[in-house]
N, C-alpha and C positions, 0 to 999 in steps of 0.2 A: 873145490868148494862149490863153484857154480854148478858142477854136475850133480853134487850131492843135493843141493837145494832143489834142482829140477826133479830128481828122483824121489825126494821126500818132502814135498811142499807142506803137507799137513803137519809132520813132525816139527819142522822148522817154525811153522806158525804157532803151534802149541807152546813150543819152548820160548818164543819171543813173548807170547801172552803171559806166561808164568813169570818171566824175568821182569816185565813191566809191572805186573801185579805186585811182585816182591818189592820193587823200588817204591811204588806208591805206598805199600804197607809200611816200609821202613821210614819213609818220610812222615807218614801219619803217626807212627810210633814216636819218632823224635819230637814231633810237635806236641803230642799228648804228654810225653815225658817232660819236655821243657815247661809246658803249661802247668803240669802238676808240681814241678820243682819250684816254679815261681809262686804258685799258690801256697806252698809250704813256707817259702821265705816270707811271704806277706803275712801269714799267720804268726810267724815268730817275731815280727817287728813290734816294738813297744810303742803303739800308737797312743798319743795323748788325745788325738781326735781321729776317729776311724775315717777311712776314705768315704767321700760322699760326692754325689753329683749336684748337691744343693748350690754350689758356687761355681762360677765360670773362671774365677781367678782368685788366688790367695797369695799375698806377698807379705814379707816381714814388715812390721810396723816400726815406728821410731822408738817406742818404749820397750824395755826388756820383756820378753814373753808375750808380746802382743802382735797381732797380725791384722792386716786389712783384707777384707773379703768382698768380692763383687758378685752379685747374683744375676747380673744381666740388666738390672735396672738401678739398683742402689748399692752404695758402699757401706760396709759395716766394720766396726772395730770389734775384734773377737780376741779372746784369750787362747792359750795353747790347747785348751780342751774343746774349743769351738763355741764356748758360751759367748753370746752377743753382749758386748759391753755398752754399745751405743751405735746409732746410725750416724754415719759421717755425712754432714750436710754438704751439698754441692751449691755453695752460695756465690760462686763466680767471683771470688775476691780478687780484685785487680790491684790491691794495695792502696795506700794513702787514703783509706776510708771510702773507696769507690768499688762498685760491684757491676759485673756484667749481667745483662739481661737479654733475652732473645724475643723477637717478635717477627712472625712470618719469615723465619729462617735468616733474619738479619740481626746484627748485634748493636746494642746501645749500652749506655752507662747510667747507673743510678748512684745516689749517695746513700749514706747509712740510714737516712729517714725514708728512703724509697722514692725520693724526688728524681725525675729524669733530668740529667745534666747534659747528656749527649743522646740525641735521637737514634733510634735503631735504623741505621742505613749502611752499615758496614758488614762485610763478610766475616771479618775477624778483628778483634782488638786485643792487644797484648797488655801486660802489666804496666802500671805507671811507675816511672822513675824520675825523680826530681821534677814532678809536675807534668810530665809528658808521657804519651803512650803511642806505640806504633799501631796503625790501623791499615786495613786493606779493603778497598771498595770493589774488588773483583778485577780491576785493571791496573790500578796504581796504589803505591804505598803512601800513607799520610803520617805526619807527626802531629798528634792532637794535644791541645792544652786541656786542662780539666773542664773547661766550659765548652769544649768541642771546636774552638777556633783552631785554625791550622798554622803551624809554623812552617815556613818555606812553601807557602801556598802558591807562589809564582814559579816553583821549580817542578819539573817532571822527575819524580824519584822512582827509579826502577828497583832499588833495594835500600833498606835501612835496617840497622841492627844496633841494639844497645850494647855498650862495652862495659863501662863502670864509671862511677863518680860524675854522673851527668853528661857523659860523653857518648855520642852516637857516631857510627860509621854511616856515611851517606854516599850512595852511588847514584848520581844524577848525570848531568852533562859533564861533570868532573867528579873525582873521588876526593873526599875530604873528611876530616873529623870535626864534628860540631859539638861545641861545649854549650849546652843550653843555659848554663848559669851565667855565662859571660857573653854568649853570642859569637865567640871567636871561632874561626874556621881555619883548620890546618890542612893544607893541600897534601895529597899523597901521590906517589908515582902511579901511572895508569896500570901498571902490572899488579898492583895490590888489589886483590879481589874482596878482601874483608879483613876485619881486625878482631882478634880474640885475645884471651889472656890465659896464661898457664895457672896452675893451682896456687902459685904464690903471687898472682896478680900482675906479673910482668906482661907487657904488651907483645903480641905476636901478629905478624902479617900473614894472611893466607894468599899464596901465590899460585900461578898456573900449575897444573899437574898435581893438585892436592898436596902441595908442599908448603912449609912454613919457615919463617925466620923471626928471630927476636928483633924488637925495635927499641930505640931509646925512648925516654919519657917524653921526648918532643916528637915522637912518631916518625923518626928518621931511621933508615936502614944503616946500621953502623958499618964502617969499613971492615972488610974481612968477615962479613956475616956468615954464620954457619946455617946450612939449609937442613931442615928436618922433614922426614917423611911421616912422622908421628907427632901428635901433640903430647908434650911431657905431662905425665900425671904423677905428681910427687906423693910419696908415702914413705914415712920413716926416713925422710931426708934424701930419698933416691927416686929416680924416675927412669923407666925404660924408654930408650929413644932409638930411632933409626935415623942416621944423619950422614951428611957429606961434609967432611972437614976441609977438603981441598977443592976450591970452586973456581969456575969461570964466572966472571961478573959481567952482566950487561951494562957497559959503561954509560949508555945513554940514560938508562933508568936506574942505575945502581942497584940492580936486582940480581941476586945470585942464581946461577943456572946449574943443572945437574949433569949435563951431557959429558960423557966420558969419565965419570968419577965413580969410584966404588963406594958401596954403602957400608957404614960402620954401625954395628949394633952393640948395645950395652946399657948399663945403668949409669946415669950421671948424677952428680951431687948438685946442690943448689947454687954452686958457682959455675955450673954448666960444664964441669970436667967429667969425662967418662972415667969412673973409678973401678967399674967392673965390666971390662970388655968381654963380649961373648964371641968365642971362636968357632961356634958350630957352623956347619956348611949351609944348612937349609933351615933358617929360622922363620917360623910362621908368626911368632909373636911371643910376648912375655907379659906376665901379670904383675900388678903392683906388689910391693912387699907388705906383709902383714904378719905380726908376731915373729918378725925376724926371718921370714921365709918367703920365697917367691917361686912360682912355677913358670918354666920356660918350655915352649913348644918348638922342638927342633929335631931334625934328623930322624923323623918318625918316632920320636920319644917325648916323654914328658919328664923334665928334669927339675928337681927341687933343689934350690941353693939357699945358703944363708947370706947375710949382708957382707960377709968376707969373700963370697964367691965359692965357698966350699960346697961340694955336691952332697946332699943329704940322702937322696934316693932317686932312682930312675925307674920309670914305668914304660913298657912298650905300648905304643899307640899314640897317634897324633893325627888330628883332623882339622881341616880349615873351619869346620863347624863348631869346634870346641869353644866354649865361652872363655874369652881371654881376660876376663876380669875376675876370675876365680881367686879367692884369697882365704887364708886360714882365719877362723874365728873360734876362740875357745879350744884350739887344738884340732879342729876339724875343718874340712873343706869339701865342697861338692866337686865332682870330677867326672868327665866323660873320656873314655878311651877311644871311642869310634865316632864321636860327634852326634850320636843318636840317643844313647841311653846314658843316664847319669847315676852315680852312686855317691857315697860319702866315705872319705878316707881319713885316717888319723895322721899324726905327725911323722910316722914312719912310712907312710905311703900304702898302708894296708887298708883294704876296704872293710869298714865295719858294717856297711850296708852295700850289698852288691849293686852294680850298675844295671838296674832293671827299670828305673823310673824314666818317664818322658822328660821330666825336669825336676830340679831340686832348687828351691829358693835360697835366699841368703839366710845363713844360720843366725838365730836370734836367741841369746841366753840359753843355749843348749837345746833349742828346738829348731826344726826345719820343716817347712811346708813342701810337700812333694806332689807331683801329678803322676797318676798311673791310670792309663786307659780312660781318659776323660773324667777321672775323679780326683779330688784333692783330699789329702789327709795331712796331719801334722805328727811328726815323729819326735819322741822324747829321747834325745841322744844320750842323756845322762843315765837312762836305764838300759841302753843298748850295748853297753860295754861288759 
């Protein structure tokens, strides 16, 4: 071969040039063919609102058939055809009749009459709950009353968060729960990094390594606590969880640890019993149930099951980038096979709209907002079948 190349360098060069040209031509042909194919698909889609670059973002609204659209400056409420129903005011509502205002990049609070009740001297102010709001001055967190006076003014607070029912988690020199209605403080183990609630309002402690465990109503860690890697999100009485049922417990702080224990994945009921264990090898995650169905991302597949655990269909393709909150609405769900492009499937797992979109929003009353190459449009699913 080497001898041939030496004797015929020109022939070899011409041959290589032709081969490279053919490869480029084939690639260009595939690109043009794909582009042409997608254009044909786009033409066949029953748009209720044609794709436009007028908006930077469109998302499903709260009412059936309505959407919220953002043009880079203002939010608008539009119907499925794109007709503007009204401008959505950004009034900075903080609740309890109080409103946020800004002055020289700092935040303050006004009442409904426009009277300033808290001067603009904070970087951020959150919503009011039971007469108090969390504020940040750029270095420390504050707990403000409606008139701007501080609760816990003599404490250095590194973190504070609202839980529910007038109770706040406070991380200062110690960790504790503050009830602003009574002033009571409930101390917490030092390993507790935060407090949250599940969808049913039960208290959960956030622990090291992004793990969680349930608490009693008195904010104590119960004996034999189960450790969760995911926050339960209940839907139709079930919640997907990843947890450890057999634990080593830190006796000093009574905090469960994960070392040396296998993860258990499945759907649990509201009594915290796993009633649908998932035996797949490599589970990336699972979606909440909706309309009796849930999607599971595992073993490089997307598996749809019903509330009894029966497999309804299986699709090849699974990516860490897939949206794990996908759920069926009106018999349809948005889905991505590669984590890059999304389409819409029916209850049998068949694509009624191929995965060519950059994103597909939540389906609302038979309509879906989609983004394709920096443009947003709204599809009428009822006419696409």
